[in-house]
C-alpha positions in Angstrom: 0.1 0.2 0.1 1.5 3.3 -0.9 1.9 6.2 1.2 -0.8 8.5 1.3 1.2 11.2 2.6 3.8 11.0 0.2 1.3 11.0 -2.7 0.5 14.7 -4.5 -3.2 15.2 -4.2 -4.6 11.9 -1.9 -6.0 14.5 0.4 -8.2 17.6 0.5 -9.0 19.4 3.7 -12.2 20.9 3.7 -12.3 24.1 5.8 -15.8 25.7 6.2 -15.7 29.4 6.9 -17.4 32.1 8.6 -15.6 34.9 9.7 -12.8 33.2 10.8 -9.9 36.0 10.1 -8.5 35.6 12.9 -8.2 31.9 12.6 -7.8 31.1 8.7 -4.1 31.9 8.2 -2.6 30.0 10.8 -4.7 26.9 10.5 -4.0 26.8 6.6 -0.1 27.2 7.8 -0.9 24.1 10.3 -2.7 21.5 7.7 0.2 22.3 5.3 3.5 21.8 7.7 1.9 18.8 8.7 0.4 17.8 5.0 2.4 19.4 2.8 1.1 17.3 -0.4 -2.7 17.9 0.4 -5.1 20.5 -1.0 -7.2 22.5 1.2 -10.5 23.7 -0.1 -12.3 26.8 1.8 -15.7 26.9 1.2 -16.5 30.3 3.0 -20.1 31.3 3.9 -20.3 35.3 3.1 -17.7 36.0 5.8 -17.6 39.6 5.9 -14.4 40.3 7.9 -11.8 39.5 5.7 -11.6 36.3 5.7 -11.8 35.6 2.0 -9.1 38.0 1.0 -6.9 36.4 3.5 -7.1 33.0 2.0 -7.3 34.6 -1.7 -3.6 36.4 -0.9 -2.9 32.9 0.4 -3.5 31.3 -2.6 -1.6 33.2 -4.5 1.8 32.2 -3.2 0.4 28.3 -2.3 -1.5 27.0 -5.2 -2.7 23.9 -3.1 -5.5 26.0 -1.1 -8.4 27.0 -3.2 -11.6 29.4 -2.2 -15.3 28.5 -3.1 -16.8 31.8 -2.4 -20.8 30.7 -1.7 -23.9 32.4 -3.0 -25.3 34.7 -0.1 -29.0 33.4 -0.5 -28.1 30.0 0.7 -25.6 29.9 3.4 -25.4 27.3 5.9 -22.7 24.5 7.5 -24.0 21.9 5.6 -24.4 23.7 2.6 -20.5 24.4 2.8 -19.5 21.4 3.3 -21.7 19.5 0.6 -20.6 22.2 -2.2 -16.9 21.4 -0.9 -17.3 18.0 -0.8 -18.6 17.8 -4.7 -16.0 19.9 -6.2 -13.1 17.7 -4.2 -11.2 15.9 -7.1 -9.1 14.3 -4.1 -9.8 9.7 -3.3 -9.8 11.3 0.1 -11.2 13.9 2.4 -11.3 15.8 5.6 -13.4 18.0 7.2 -12.6 20.1 10.1 -13.6 23.4 11.5 -11.1 26.2 11.6 -11.1 27.5 14.8 -8.5 24.7 16.3 -11.3 22.9 17.9 -10.3 20.0 15.6 -6.7 19.1 15.6 -5.2 18.9 12.1 -2.7 16.8 13.9 -5.7 14.2 14.0 -6.3 14.2 10.4 -3.2 11.5 9.3 -5.4 8.9 12.3 -8.8 9.5 10.4 -7.1 9.0 6.6 -5.3 5.9 8.2 -8.5 4.3 9.4 -9.7 5.2 5.5 -6.5 3.4 4.3 -7.9 0.2 6.5 -10.6 -0.4 4.2 -13.6 1.9 6.1 -15.8 4.7 3.9 -16.1 6.8 6.9 -14.7 7.9 9.6 -15.8 10.0 12.5 -13.4 11.9 15.0 -15.2 11.5 18.5 -14.6 14.2 21.1 -12.7 12.7 24.2 -13.2 15.5 26.5 -16.6 17.4 25.9 -15.8 19.6 29.6 -14.7 22.5 27.2 -17.9 23.1 26.4 -19.8 25.9 27.8 -22.9 24.5 29.9 -25.9 25.1 27.8 -24.1 23.8 24.4 -22.9 20.5 26.2 -27.0 19.8 27.0 -27.5 20.5 23.5 -25.4 18.4 21.9 -25.7 15.9 24.5 -29.7 16.1 23.5 -29.4 16.6 20.3 -26.7 13.6 19.6 -29.4 11.2 21.5 -31.9 12.4 19.5 -30.1 11.8 15.8 -28.9 8.5 17.0 -32.1 7.3 17.8 -33.3 8.5 14.5 -30.8 6.8 12.9 -31.1 3.1 14.5 -34.9 3.3 13.9 -33.9 3.5 10.0 -31.3 1.1 10.2 -28.6 3.6 9.2 -24.9 3.4 10.3 -24.1 5.4 13.0 -21.9 7.0 15.6 -20.8 7.8 19.0 -20.6 11.2 18.5 -23.0 12.2 15.8 -22.9 15.7 16.4 -19.0 15.7 15.1 -17.6 17.9 12.8 -14.5 16.5 12.6 -14.6 13.3 10.2 -13.3 11.7 6.9 -14.1 9.8 4.1 -13.7 8.1 0.7 -14.4 11.2 -1.5 -16.4 8.8 -4.4 -18.9 6.9 -1.7 -19.7 10.5 -0.2 -20.3 12.6 -3.0 -22.2 10.1 -4.9 -24.6 10.1 -1.3 -25.0 13.9 -1.8 -25.8 13.5 -5.3 -28.4 10.7 -5.4 -30.1 12.8 -2.1 -28.9 16.1 -2.9 -32.9 17.9 -2.1 -33.0 16.2 1.0 -30.2 17.3 3.2 -30.7 20.5 5.3 -28.4 22.4 3.5 -29.4 25.3 5.8 -28.5 22.8 9.1 -25.7 22.3 10.8 -24.2 18.7 11.1 -23.3 17.9 7.6 -22.4 14.3 9.2 -25.9 13.6 10.5 -27.2 14.1 6.9 -24.2 11.8 5.4 -25.0 9.2 7.9 -28.7 9.1 7.1 -28.4 8.8 3.4 -25.6 6.4 2.6 -25.5 3.2 1.9 -26.5 0.5 4.5 -23.6 -1.5 4.4 -21.5 1.9 4.8 -18.0 0.8 6.8 -18.0 3.7 9.6 -14.7 3.2 12.0 -14.0 5.8 14.4 -11.1 8.0 16.4 -10.7 9.4 19.4 -9.4 13.3 19.6 -8.7 16.1 22.3 -11.3 18.7 21.6 -9.6 22.0 21.9 -10.4 25.9 22.5 -11.4 28.3 20.0 -8.1 30.4 19.3 -9.8 33.5 18.2 -13.8 34.5 17.1 -16.6 33.8 18.5 -18.8 30.6 18.2 -21.5 30.8 15.8 -23.3 27.9 17.3 -27.0 28.5 19.0 -30.3 27.1 19.5 -30.5 27.1 16.0 -28.1 23.6 15.8 -30.4 21.6 17.7 -33.4 23.3 16.0 -31.8 22.0 12.5 -31.2 18.1 14.0 -34.7 18.0 15.1 -36.1 19.5 11.5 -33.6 16.3 10.2 -35.6 14.1 12.1 -38.5 13.3 10.0 -42.5 14.2 10.5 -42.2 13.7 14.4 -38.2 15.5 14.6 -39.8 18.8 12.6 -43.3 18.8 14.9 -41.0 18.7 18.3 -38.7 21.5 16.6 -42.2 23.6 16.4 -43.0 23.0 19.7 -39.6 23.3 20.8 -39.3 26.9 19.1 -42.3 27.8 20.4 -42.6 26.5 24.2 -38.9 26.8 25.2 -37.1 29.4 23.1 -40.0 32.4 22.5 -40.7 34.7 24.8 -44.5 33.9 24.7 -43.9 30.6 25.1 -41.7 30.4 27.8 -44.3 32.8 29.6 -47.0 30.3 29.0 -45.2 27.7 30.2 -43.6 28.6 33.1 -46.8 29.8 34.2 -48.4 26.5 33.7 -45.8 24.4 35.2 -44.8 26.8 38.0 -48.9 27.4 39.1 -49.3 22.9 38.6 -46.2 22.6 41.2 -47.2 24.9 43.3 -50.6 23.5 43.9 -48.9 19.7 44.1 -46.3 21.0 46.5 -49.6 22.5 48.7 -51.7 19.6 48.3 -48.5 17.3 49.2 -48.1 18.9 52.9 -51.4 18.6 53.7 -53.2 22.0 52.0 -55.9 20.6 49.2 -57.6 23.1 47.2 -60.7 23.6 49.0 -58.5 25.6 51.4 -56.7 27.9 49.0 -58.0 30.6 47.4 -57.0 29.5 43.7 -58.1 33.4 42.1 -55.5 35.2 44.2 -53.1 32.8 43.6 -53.3 32.9 39.7 -53.6 35.9 39.4 -50.5 36.7 41.6 -48.4 34.2 39.6 -49.5 35.7 36.3 -48.1 39.1 36.8 -45.2 37.9 38.6 -44.4 35.3 36.1 -44.5 38.0 33.5 -42.1 40.6 35.6 -39.8 37.5 35.6 -40.0 36.5 31.9 -39.4 40.2 30.3 -36.6 40.6 33.1 -35.0 37.2 31.8 -35.6 38.3 28.2 -33.7 41.5 28.9 -31.0 39.8 30.5 -30.4 37.3 28.0 -29.6 40.3 25.9 -27.0 40.9 28.0 -25.2 37.6 28.3 -21.9 39.4 27.0 -20.9 40.6 30.0 -19.3 39.0 33.6 -21.1 35.5 34.1 -21.0 36.0 37.7 -22.5 39.2 37.7 -25.5 37.6 35.2 -25.8 35.5 37.6 -26.6 37.1 40.4 -29.1 39.5 38.6 -30.9 36.5 37.0 -31.0 35.2 41.1 -32.4 38.4 42.0 -34.8 39.0 39.2 -36.4 35.4 40.5 -36.6 36.1 44.1 -37.7 39.5 43.8 -40.6 37.9 41.3 -41.2 35.6 44.5 -42.1 37.9 47.0 -44.6 40.4 44.3 -46.1 37.0 43.9 -46.3 36.8 47.8 -46.9 40.3 48.2 -50.2 40.2 45.4 -51.2 36.9 46.7 -52.0 38.2 50.3 -53.5 41.8 48.6 -55.9 40.4 46.6 -57.0 37.2 48.5 -60.0 38.1 50.5 -59.0 35.5 53.4 -55.8 34.3 54.1 -55.4 30.9 54.6 -53.2 28.9 56.1 -50.6 27.8 53.6 -47.1 27.0 53.6 -44.7 29.7 51.5 -42.1 26.3 50.9 -44.6 25.6 48.4 -45.1 28.6 46.5 -41.2 29.4 46.7 -40.5 25.7 44.9 -43.4 26.3 42.5 -42.2 29.7 41.4 -38.7 28.5 41.7 -39.5 25.8 38.8 -40.7 28.3 37.0 -38.4 30.8 37.2 -36.0 28.0 36.5 -37.6 26.7 33.2 -37.2 30.5 31.1 -33.8 30.9 32.8 -33.0 27.6 31.0 -35.0 29.1 27.6 -33.3 32.7 27.9 -30.0 30.8 27.8 -30.7 28.3 24.5 -32.2 31.4 22.8 -28.9 33.7 23.8 -26.0 31.0 23.4 
């Protein structure tokens, strides 16, 4: 077997970019220093920070680097990777982000697995502790959903279906893309999931672990849309779940409705569990006070989520303060509106309101991250 590292034109490295001015030149240098005979295809999704200009200048002195400038009307990470794969002329390819969270030195390990007879090799993140909490939860949930869908369809899977670091045989993956071109979620963020969805069922898939790094510069483009795009890729049930999630968790009105119902129900449940049956509680004052207090919390959290780039500790203190003052408003309004002051425990109301406020805070974090 010939050494692919020594072959000219054996490997193409596909780098999808969007405003990666700080990272692109160091990444190009790193890839070419490790794999001097590789070709690099930078697929840019209409960057506005000078990424394209830097790549074009670099390519003038190094013809192994080329740039694909994508149509601004067809933006999407999956679309960028698809276009790059279709344009690849080498037998092997590797896809990785340009921000160094995917280590370029691990490309060789992936291609070595292809040489052993595999069609697709997935880079599996060994340590995900560097991910922000909200993104870690989102990634876990999206992976579970995608894995369940792939098993249901009898398709090949991976321990890290959300990985953006993978390699494969160009002819096999290009054929999959061309045969199912209109079915790919081009505006989505996980091309690997789409490849696994539509690949032949006898596709030989292998995995290679790698250490997930920290972004060297710029800001992450991942947000709640990533999870929604995964849901949309999971058939009719997934599309319905995406609609429900978008309204009940990511929209302010939906969070208000859900937090109100969830908090009120759990408050009544806790009251009943502590020996305070509903007939001893003035429900109307409780509903009205809860309604107004939850509205205060939801609007305040929505405002705070727009200030998320500030100090994390300060923002956390503000959120806790908002929830606590919301509870005091709820309690004060209840006593002001109630015609009688029945014996009831403050703790059940505190727990119910806490659950409601926590739900709204989680939704705000997912919406803003």
